C-alpha positions as CSV (number, residue, x, y, z in Angstrom):
1,M,-10.6,-2.1,-38.1
2,Q,-9.0,-5.4,-37.1
3,R,-5.6,-3.8,-36.9
4,A,-7.0,-1.1,-34.6
5,K,-8.4,-3.9,-32.3
6,K,-5.0,-5.6,-32.3
7,I,-3.2,-2.4,-31.4
8,L,-5.8,-1.7,-28.6
9,A,-5.3,-5.3,-27.3
10,W,-1.5,-4.7,-27.1
11,I,-1.9,-1.4,-25.3
12,L,-4.2,-3.0,-22.8
13,L,-1.8,-5.9,-22.3
14,A,1.1,-3.5,-21.7
15,A,-1.0,-1.6,-19.2
16,V,-1.9,-4.7,-17.3
17,M,1.7,-6.0,-17.3
18,T,3.2,-2.7,-16.0
19,P,3.9,-2.8,-12.3
20,A,1.3,-0.9,-10.3
21,V,2.6,2.2,-8.6
22,V,0.1,4.3,-6.9
23,L,1.3,7.9,-6.7
24,A,0.5,10.0,-3.8
25,S,0.7,13.8,-3.5
26,G,3.8,14.3,-1.2
27,P,4.8,13.9,2.4
28,S,2.3,14.2,5.3
29,N,2.4,13.6,9.0
30,K,-0.8,11.4,8.8
31,W,-1.8,8.7,6.3
32,R,-4.8,6.4,5.8
33,I,-4.4,3.1,4.1
34,A,-7.8,1.8,3.2
35,V,-8.0,-2.0,2.6
36,N,-10.9,-3.5,0.6
37,H,-12.2,-6.9,-0.3
38,T,-10.5,-10.4,0.1
39,A,-7.3,-11.9,-1.2
40,K,-8.1,-14.6,-3.7
41,V,-4.6,-15.8,-3.7
42,A,-1.6,-15.6,-1.5
43,G,0.7,-12.7,-2.3
44,E,2.6,-9.7,-1.0
45,V,1.8,-6.0,-0.6
46,E,4.8,-3.7,-0.9
47,F,4.8,-0.1,0.4
48,A,7.6,2.5,0.1
49,F,8.0,4.8,3.1
50,T,10.0,7.9,2.1
51,P,10.7,10.4,4.9
52,E,11.0,14.1,3.8
53,G,14.6,14.6,2.8
54,G,15.4,10.9,3.2
55,A,15.8,7.7,1.3
56,P,12.8,5.4,0.8
57,S,12.5,2.1,2.7
58,K,10.3,-0.7,1.7
59,L,7.8,-2.6,3.7
60,V,6.7,-6.0,2.4
61,V,3.7,-7.6,4.0
62,P,2.9,-11.3,3.2
63,I,-0.8,-11.8,2.7
64,P,-2.2,-15.4,2.8
65,A,-5.0,-16.5,0.5
66,G,-8.5,-15.8,1.9
67,T,-7.3,-12.8,4.0
68,H,-10.2,-10.4,4.5
69,E,-9.7,-6.6,4.6
70,N,-9.8,-6.4,8.4
71,Q,-7.2,-9.2,8.7
72,A,-5.0,-7.5,6.0
73,A,-5.2,-4.2,7.9
74,H,-4.0,-6.0,11.1
75,L,-1.1,-7.5,9.1
76,I,-0.1,-4.1,7.7
77,R,-0.4,-2.4,11.1
78,D,1.8,-5.1,12.8
79,A,4.4,-5.0,10.0
80,V,4.8,-1.2,10.3
81,R,5.2,-1.6,14.1
82,T,7.7,-4.4,13.8
83,Q,9.8,-2.7,11.1
84,Y,9.8,0.9,12.3
85,G,9.0,0.6,16.0
86,K,6.5,2.6,18.1
87,S,8.7,5.6,18.5
88,V,8.7,6.5,14.7
89,Y,5.1,6.0,13.8
90,K,1.9,5.6,15.7
91,V,-0.1,3.0,13.8
92,E,-3.7,2.1,14.6
93,L,-6.8,0.7,12.9
94,D,-9.9,2.7,12.1
95,D,-13.2,0.9,11.3
96,G,-11.3,-2.4,11.2
97,E,-10.2,-2.1,7.6
98,D,-8.3,1.2,7.6
99,V,-4.7,1.6,8.8
100,L,-3.8,5.0,10.2
101,V,-0.1,5.9,10.2
102,K,0.9,9.0,12.2
103,V,4.4,10.5,12.5
104,R,5.7,10.7,16.0
105,G,7.9,13.3,17.7
106,R,10.7,14.7,15.5
107,T,10.2,12.1,12.8
108,P,10.0,14.0,9.4
109,D,6.8,13.8,7.4
110,V,6.6,10.8,5.2
111,E,5.3,9.8,1.8
112,I,3.7,6.3,1.6
113,V,3.3,4.7,-1.8
114,L,1.9,1.4,-2.8
115,V,4.6,-0.2,-5.0
116,R,3.0,-3.5,-5.7
117,N,0.2,-5.8,-4.7
118,T,0.3,-9.5,-5.7
119,A,-2.5,-10.5,-3.4
120,E,-5.2,-10.5,-6.1
121,G,-8.6,-9.5,-4.8
122,L,-7.4,-7.0,-2.2
123,S,-7.4,-3.4,-3.1
124,F,-5.8,-0.4,-1.4
125,H,-6.4,3.3,-1.4
126,L,-3.8,5.6,0.3
127,S,-4.7,9.1,1.3
128,R,-3.1,11.9,3.3
129,E,-5.0,13.0,6.4
């Protein structure tokens, strides 16, 4: 019985230590990034933007400690606008804590994946619209 507990503890530890990658279900022309809660510590949120038929690019957003969901959504929106420009994606907020990313013009559909989140306390849910 004690051996089984030790094995379970190692499995749980390995699961916690594995980098978090949230898998999505493929490219889309519209995405919603829902942000929840408050960052307990300063950290970073990293997303991978992969256009259909293209190579992924990473977007890293610094998050200060104490950042609430609405503030984090603003930081993500502004980072997308800064990195990709307004001609590639239309980025806006919905309900304060959701970031909507829409493909513009001839930009190919994109897959957005949460690669890592070191801003403990904040959580994210990505969904195709």
